[in-house]
N, C-alpha and C positions, 0 to 999 in steps of 0.2 A: 417311683413313688415320690411324693412330696414329703419333705422333712421340715417342720416348722423351726424357725430360729428361736432358741431358748432365751437369749439375752435381749429382751425387748428394748432396754435402754439403748444398747448399742445399735439396734435396728433403727430406732428413731433418729439417732445421731446421723447415721448414713443417709437416711431419707432427707434430713434437713440440709446436710452438706451437698447432696446432689441438687437440691432445689437452689441453694446458694450459687453453685457452679452454673446452673442453668441460667441464672440472672446475669452472672459474669459473662458467660458466653452463650447467648440465647440460641445459637445454632446447635448447641449440644443437648437441647431439650429431649431429643429422642432417647438418650441414655438414661436420663432421669425417669422418663416414662416407663422404660422397660424395667428399671429397678423397682419402681413403685408397683407396677403390675405384679412383679415377682413376689413382693411382700404381701400383696393382696391374695396371693396364692391362686392365681388363675390356673386352669387345668392344663395349660400348655407350658407352665413354668415348673421346673423341678429344682428344689432347694435342699441342700444337705450341709451339715457342719463337718462332715468327714468324707473323704473320698474312699471308694472301695479298695480293698487290698489288691484286687486284680485290676491292673490298669486297662485291660481289654474292655472293661465295663464302663469306661469313660465314653462320652458321646463322640461319635464320628462326624466331623464337619466337612462338607463338600460343597462344590458349586458347579459340578458338571465338567470342570476342567481339572481341578485339583481336589484332593481329599486327604484327610489325616485324622487320626484319633487325638483328642486333646491330651497334651503333655507327652505325646509320643515323639520319638526322634526320627520318624519316617513320614515322608510325604509321597503321594502317588499321583501320576498324571494320566489322564485319559489317553489311551492308545500307546503308552510307552511300556514296552516289554523287553525283557532280556532272557536269554536261555535257549538252548537248542531243543526243538521239538517238544517232547513230553516234559522237559524241564523249563519250558517257557513260563514266565511269570511277570507280573507287574514289577517294573524296575523301581527299586528303592532310591529315593532322593533324600539325602540328609536334611532334617528339619532345622534350618539355620535360625529359626525363630522359636525354638522350644525354650521359652523363657519361664523362669521361676523367680518369684520375689522372695528374698530371704531377709528376715529381721527378727532378732531375738526379743524385741519389745512388742511385737504383735501379740495381743492377748485373745483375739477372737477372729475366726475365719468362717466365711460361708461361701459355698459354691453354688452357682445358679446356672441352669441351662434353660434357655428360652427356645422352645421348639417352633415358635412362630417367626422368630428372627434368625435362628441359627447362631446365636451368640452365647458363648460360654463366659461367665463372669465370676471372678473371684473378688470378694470383699474382705479386706484386712483392716483391723483397727487396733490402735494402741492408745495410750493416754494422751499422746502428743499429736497424732496424725491418723488419717485413714487413707487406704489405697484401694482403687478399683482397677482391675485388670480385665480387659475384654479381649477375647480371641475369636476370630471368625474367618471363614473362607468367603471372600467378598463375592456377592451375587452379581454385581454389575461389572466391577473390575475383576473379571473371573480368572485372570492370571495371577491374582494376588492373594496372599494370606496376610492377615492383619493382626497385630498386637497393639493395643492402646493401653497405656498406663497413666492413671490420673492420681496425683498426690494432693490431699486436702489437709490444710492446717487445722488443728483443733486448739491446742493451748500454747505450746512452745513457740517462742518468737524468733529464735535463731534459725540458721540453716538446718534443714532436715534432709538427711542422706540415708538412702536405703540401698541395700546390696541386690544385685541382679546376677543370677546364675543362668548360664546358657549351656544346654546339653543337646548338641546336634547329633550325638551318637558317633559311632564309628564311621569311617569313610565308606562310601557305597561299594558293595560287592558286585554291583550290576553295571556301574557307570565309571569310566575312567575320565576324570576331569583334567583339563589343561590347567596350567598355573592360574591361580587367582589373580585377577587384575583389579586395581582400584580405578574407578571411573567417576566422573563428576556428573551428578544428576540434580538439577535444581539447586545448585550450590551446596549439595551434600556429597560426601564421599560414600560411594556405593561399591561393594565388592561384586564382581562378576566372574562367574566360572562356567565355561562351556565344556562339554565332553561328549563322548560316544558310548552307547551301550556296548558291553563286552562281547556279546554273541548275538547273531541273527537267529531268528526262529527256524528258518530252513534256508540254507544257502542257495537252493535251486529256485526258490520263489521270493526271497528277500535279498535284493542285491546289496543293500547298504545297511550298515549299522545306523541306529537312530541317534540323531543329535539332540542334545538338551542343553539349555542355558538357564542358569539360576542367578538371580541378583538379590542382594539384601543390603539394607543400610546397617550401619554399625550399632551394635547393642553394647553400651558401656557397662563396666562392672558395677558402677554406682549411678543412681539418679538422685538429683538434688532439687529440693524446693527451697529457693533462695529466701533469705530474710526479707520481710516486707511483702511477700507474695502469699495470697491465700490458697492458690491452686496452681498446679503445673501439670501439663499434659505432654506425653511423649508418644510418638508414633513409630512403630517398627514394621517394616514391610519386606516381604519376600515375594518375588515374582518369578514365574517359571513358564517357559515356552520352548518349543523346538527351534525357534528363530530368535537370535539375539536382539534384533531390532524391535521385535514385538514385545519381548520381556522388558526391554529398556523403555519403550514407549509407555507401557503400563506403569512402570516405576515412576516415570516422569509425571504422568497424569495423577497418580495417587499422591505423590509428594507435594504437588503444587496446590492441592486443595486442603482445607482446614480439617481438623479432627471431626468436627461436627458434620461437615459436608460429606466426609468419607463414610461415616456411619449412616447418615441419612440416605445416601444413595443405595447402600446395601439394604437398609430396612425398607426402602420404597419398593424394591424389587420383590421382597418377600410379602409386603403388604398387597402388592398387585396380585400375587398368586392367591393369597388367602381371600381376597375380594372376589376372585374368580371361582375358587373352589374351597369349600369348608364342610366339615361334618360336625354338627353340634348335638350333644345329648344333654339332657337334664335329668337329675335324679341319681346318676351313677358316676361319681367322680373318677373312680378307678378306670372305668371304661373310657371316659372322656380323655383321661391322660394317655391311655393305651392308643387311642385313635390319633391324637396329635403327634405322639412320638413316632408312630408307624408311618404317618404321612410324611413327616419331615425326613426320617431316615431313608425312605424310598425316593422321595422327590428330589432331595438335595444332591443325589448322584446324577441327576438328569441335567441337560444343558440349560443355561440361563435363557429365558425368553428374550430379554433385552440385555445387551452387553456392550461394553466399551469397544471391544474388538471382536469381530465375528468369531464364532466358535469353530474349532476344527471338526473334522469328521468324528462322529461319535462311535465309540467302540463297544457299545452295549452295556448291559448291567450284569455284574457278577453277583453271586449269592451274598457276598458280604459288602457290596457297594464299592464306590470309588475310593474310599478312604482306607481300605485295607488291601493287602496283596502280598508282595514279596514271595519268597520261596516257601512260606509256611503252608503246608498242605491243608491245615484246618481253615485257612482263609480263602481257599479255592483259587488262590494265585491270580485273581483278577480275570478268570476265564468265564466265558459264556456257556451256559448249560440250557437244558430244557426249562429250568427255573424261570428264565426270562419270559418265554412265550406263554407258559401255562400258569405261572403263579404271579408274576409281576405285571405282565402286559394287560390283563383284563382291567384292573383298576386304573392303570395309567391311561388306557384308551378312553375311559369314562371321564377322567380328569382333564386330559389334554391330548386330542388326536395328533397334534404336532409331535409330541414326544413318542407316541405310538409309531408314527412314521419314521422317526429317527432310529428307533429300535429295529424296525424292519429294513431300513436302509442299510444298516450294518450287515444284515443277512444278504441283501441284494449285492452289496459290494464284494461279498465273499462267495458269490454264486459260482464264479469260475473255479475257485478252490474246491467247492463242494462237488463240482463236476469231475475234477481231477481225482478227488477222494473216491467217488463212486466208480470211476473207471479203474482205479488201482485195486479196487475190491471186486472187479469183474462184473459190475452192474452198469446200467445206463442212467442217464439223467443226472440229478444232483443228490448226493448223499451228504448231508451236513454232519460234521463230526460231533461226538458226544461233548467234547470240550474244544472251544476255539478261542483264539486270541488275536494276534496281529495279522497273520496271513490267512486265517480261516481254515487252515489245515488242522488235523487231529493233534491235540496237545495234551491228551490225557496222560497223567503220570505213569512212568514205567511200572509202578506197583500194580496197575489194574488193567491189564490188556483185555480181560474178558468183558469189562464194562465198555471199553471203546469198541470192541468187536461186535457186541450183541445188543447194546441199548440203542437200537436204531429208531425208536419211536420219536426221537428228537426231530427227525426230518419231517414227519407228519405234524408234529406239534407246531412247527414253524408255519406250515400251511394253514393250520387252524387259526393262528394269530392273524395271518393275511386275510383269511375269510372274515374274522371278526372285525378287522379294521375296515374292510369294504362294507360290511353290514352296517356299521355305525356311521360311515361317511358317504358311501356311494360315490367315492372319488374316482371317476372314470379315467382322468388323466394319469393318476397314480397307478391305477390298475393296468393301463396300457404300458406304462413306462417301467414299473417295478413289480407290481403284484402278479400280473399274468406271466411274465418270464419266470418268476420264482415258482408259481403254482404248476406250470407245465413241466418244468424240469424235475420238480418233486414227484409229480404224478408219473413221469417216465421212470424214475427210480423204482417206485412201488410196482409199476407194471413189470419191470424186470426182476423184482425181488420175490413176488408171489410165485407159488408153484402149484400148478393144476394137479389135483388128486383125482385120478380117473375112477377110483373106487367110490369116492364120496360125491364126485362131480362138483366139488367146491375148490376154491383156491386156498392153499395153506400158506401161512407165514411161519417158517421154521427157524429154529436156532436163534431165539431172541431172548432178551431180558426185558421184562416190563419195568414199570416204576418200582416194583418190589424187587430190590437188588439181592434178596436172599436166594433167588432161584434164577439160574441161567440156563441157556440152551433149551428153552421150552418151546413148544409148538403151539401156535394159535393163542397167544396171550390175548385176552379179550380186549383190553385197552388198546394195545398196539393194532389189532385188527380193525377196530372201529375207527380209530383216528386215521389210520391209513386209508380206509374206505372213504372217509370224509375228504381226504386230500385228492383222491381220484374223482370224486363227485365235483369238488369245487373247480378242478382244472377243466372239466367238461363245461361247467357253467361259465367260467371265465373265457373259455374259447368262443362260446356263443356270443358273449357280450363284446368281445374284441374282433368279432367277424373273422375268425380263423377256423380251420377245419379241426374238429375234435377227432380223437381216435376212440378206441373201445374202453376208455377209462371207466365210465359208469357201469358198463356191463361187467367188468371185472369187480368193481366195488360191490355190486349186488351179490356176487357169488363168493365173496370172501367168507370163510368159515366163521360163524359166530357160535361159540359153545353155549349150550343151554341144557340144564338138567330138569327135565319135565317132572320128575318125581318130587324133587325138593323145590322146584320152581325158583331156580337161581342160576347165575352164570358161574360155572367153574372158571377159575382164573386162567388155567391153561390145560391142555390135554394131560390127563393123568392126575390132576389135582385132587387130593383127598380132603374132604371136610375135616377141619380141625388142625390142618397144617399151618404152622405159624408163618406170618409174613411180616416184612419190615414196615411197610407203610401202605397208604391208600393206593390201590391199583384198579381192580375191577370196578369199584364203586365210582371211579372217575367217569364212567360212561353215563352215569346219571347226571352228574354235574362235575366238570363244566361242559362235557360233550352234549348234554341234553338229549341223549339217545332215547327215542320213543319206546317205552315199555310200560307194562301195567304197574300200578302201585304195589301190587303184591310181589312182583319180581324185584322192584327197587327196594322194598322193605326187607325182603329175604336176603338180597345182596348185602345190605347193611348189617343185618343180624349175623350172617355167616362170618363176615370179615372183621367186624368191630370186636368180636370176641377172640380173635386169633392174631390181632395186630400187636406187635411188640409195643409195650408201654414206653419204651425208650425211643420210639420213632419220632419223626419231626412233627411240628405243630400242624402242618398242612393236612395231615390225615384227619385230625379232629375237626378242623375247619370244614373239610368236605363233608364229614358226617353231620355236622351241624346244619349245613345248607340243605343237605338231602332230607334230614328229618323235618326241617321247616317246610319243604315242599310236600311232605306227607302229613303236614299239620300236627306233627308230634312235637309240640313246643317244649315240653319239659325235657325231653331227651336232647333237643337242639340246644337248649340253654346249658345243660350239663357239659356237652361237648364244646360249646363255645367258650365257656369259662375255662375249661381244661386247656383249650388251644392257645390261650395267651397268659393266663395266670402262672402256668408252669414253665413258661418260656421267656418271659420278660424279666430282666434283672434290675433291681434297684441299685442306686437311687435315681437313675436317669432313663429307666425303661428301655434299656438296650436289649434288642432281641437276641436270643441264643438259639442255636440249631437244636439243642437237646434240653431235656428237663434238668432241673437242679441236681447236682451230684454227678452228672455225666460230662464228658469232655467233647466239645464241638465248636463250631464256628460262632464268632460273636459279630454283632451288628448284622445279623442274618436277615437281610431284607426280603429274602424269599418268604420268610414267615410273615413279614409285614404285608406282602402282597396277598398271601392267602387270608390273612386276618381281615384286610380291607374288603376282599371278596365276600367274606362272611357278612360284613355289615351291608355292603352295597348289593350284592347278588343274592344274599340270603335273607336277612331281615327286611331290607328295603324291597326285595323281590324282583330286582332287575334281571331280565333275561334277554340275551342278544340273539337275534335271528337275522338271516340275510334280508328278509322282506319286512321286518318289524322289530319293534322294541317293546317288550312286555314288562308290566309290573304285576307279579303274581303274589297274592296273599301277603301283602306287606305287614310286618309285625314289629312290635317294639322289643328290643333286647331286654334281657333280664334286669329288673329294677330300673328301668328307664321310663320317664314320664313323657318325654318328647324326643323325637329324632328329626333333625333337619339336615338335608343334604343339598348344598347350594354350590354349584349346580353341575349335573352331569351333562355331557355333550352328546348331541345326536343330530346328525345332518346339518351341522353348523349352527344349531340352536342350543340354548342352555336351558335345562329343565330342573327346577327345584322340586325336591320331594319333601313333604312335611307330614310326619306321622305323630299322632298323639292318641290318648285314650278316648278323646271326644270326637275327633275327626281326622281324616287322612286325605290329603289333596296334593296335587301337583300344580306348579305355576311355571309358565314359560317366561323366564326373566329376560331372555333375548330370543327373538324369532328371526331365523334366516329368511329374508324376504324372497330369496330365489328358490327355496324349497318349502312350500306350504305343507304343514303337517295336520293330521287329524287324530282324534282319539275315539276309539271304539269300545263299547261296553258289551258284556256278554248278552244283554237283552237286545242287541242289535242297534242301539242308539249310537249315532255318530255325530261328533261336533268337530268343526274346523277349529284348530287351536289358534287363539289370539294371544298376543303378548300381554302379560300381567293378569290374565284371567285365571281363576281357580277351577280345577276339575277334580271331582271326587274320585278317590282310588280305594274306597273301602270294599268294592265288589271283588269277587274272586280273581278275575283276570281282566286287566285293562291293556288294550293294544294301542300303541302309537306307531304310526307309519306315514309315509308320504301320501299326499292326496292323489298324485298322479303316478302311475306305474311307469318307471323308466327302463324296465327290463325287456320291453317289446315281446317278442316271441320266445325269449330265453326262459326256460322253465326252472323254477327253484329246485335245487337238488332234492331228490327223494330221501337221501340219507338212510336207506334201508340196507342193512348188511345181512348176508346169509340167506338170500332168497333162493329157494329150490326151483327147479323147472316146473 
């Protein structure tokens, strides 16, 4: 939430000083712009005069390579893990730039987080001087964490000296560093320390400990603004990489440019992102703030699109992002779960298919490990573990063997993400190279995992745990069975597209048991489920969305009614997000609004809108970007009505969220084109802001009218269902999967 600055006089002084400094050093104008925007209280700027008592509620800043929580003594790096098997976790790197400015003469402080630039700013003012402290993970120089401190003179004419406290925390329990060495970089003395992680994840599949190098320039105990100077700026840099020469090159490049150029290059990368994708709402400030915070916390953990040095292989998204990890179980230790594919991947795919590909490439690189895992559990194909990290092997904590053993739907969830990526891109090269090998091995696992039941003449999937973790060792969990069926269907389709011989995958998919209670007209969650039994979170209702399984409105409505009344109120936000989307599809707007408000107002924490896994009063993970992903799905796939199919992209019943006058999404990506969606009370239309010339698109209405889409033309989307697809069919004789589960003879 935003907190207005109470002392308007001090606020004006800061703005004036920033303007003066901008004239002194014109290249630093960006900093002044950000501060002025913050004072104008833009929806993407969060201001407070006091920090939360819980430091976990401070913003997490990341750039796809490094991440940290503001004023934390810990930094984490993409792909850097320590610990054996189930104790594997993101390795903690001491934050050598955890800087705090200390001065007894400071009378006023404000803290500002700008979600569009990823910059955290502290403003301090006394009668004699003011200080501005910027902290950010650089988006272009993505091996670098930056602290910039600017001292401005107000009244006193002599030397002005302020104290600096540095708290890097304890030495790392995960990394053994060599002796620190002083090296010279750009005529500055820089400390360099390299070391190795203490434990490999699995000695059979990880031959060597991981190497890490950290460089930082000296942070003095005091900073001085000399007599006769109106402003003085200081730049403190920490760079991190697995290769010393890379970290040193980054330090060299950052130190040789000016303060203004350094910030400008960071801001430029974020500006490029927001120019390419944005969600704007008018009429509801709280929702707008929630959207901007959610986009930043999710996207900042993804690789930079343009970087000074090419990014390393990406190791996926953990439920709490790149800036949290370590051995704390609440932070999910930097592991990959089903959260990536089912909650975070759908909005990322619409925002930037390149990031979608990076997420799926992590799974592709871990395919061999998944095949080993499947074989070790006496099945064929590839079985992806419930939690994975560096090697791709199972790294679920020793506390929870039943989860690792039974929550196997993650393997099908990955196939569902592969399917969605292909649906939105039709990238045949990627399908041949990565998508198809993944899909086939996943299908082979499910073929070996189902059990034919001679008495029912259906295939059972036994001894599983669905998304509802309150019930284990159940048979025929509805969500697991449907998403497994989809995996089998998609492998058959991909085999046809890749001109390879398919096996009996789709015949098995048709005959997987799908539970249905004809009397009550709903889907029991598993065999033996009794109505009224409490569940942890959304499970069966997930077949309505995101799986989009074809069923009557009455069945979908009854599924919602049955389960929303028995779901634990302490469960995660994604449950209410799914219920909101499903009620929107049923045109039950009031119910959808109730669940939507519940899904973020109870889970975002002030003053910086940090997502939490649980409602207020409960203990759970912070910076919970799984919640961000589900929230953005509610906006994009719920209110904006976006639905993804292999052969089309639909906009169904677009609606404005609660107390919103206008909603503009610019722009979702489809087949290499960018499509802007604009909704208001007076009209709703789409506009193709960029048309891929190699893949012409058309828009079809329910009355049969079809238009070929042209760049910058507007197309009405107020009708019930609007379909956008390719003008020319590229699938040949390959038939779109039927996706029908539980068909009898």
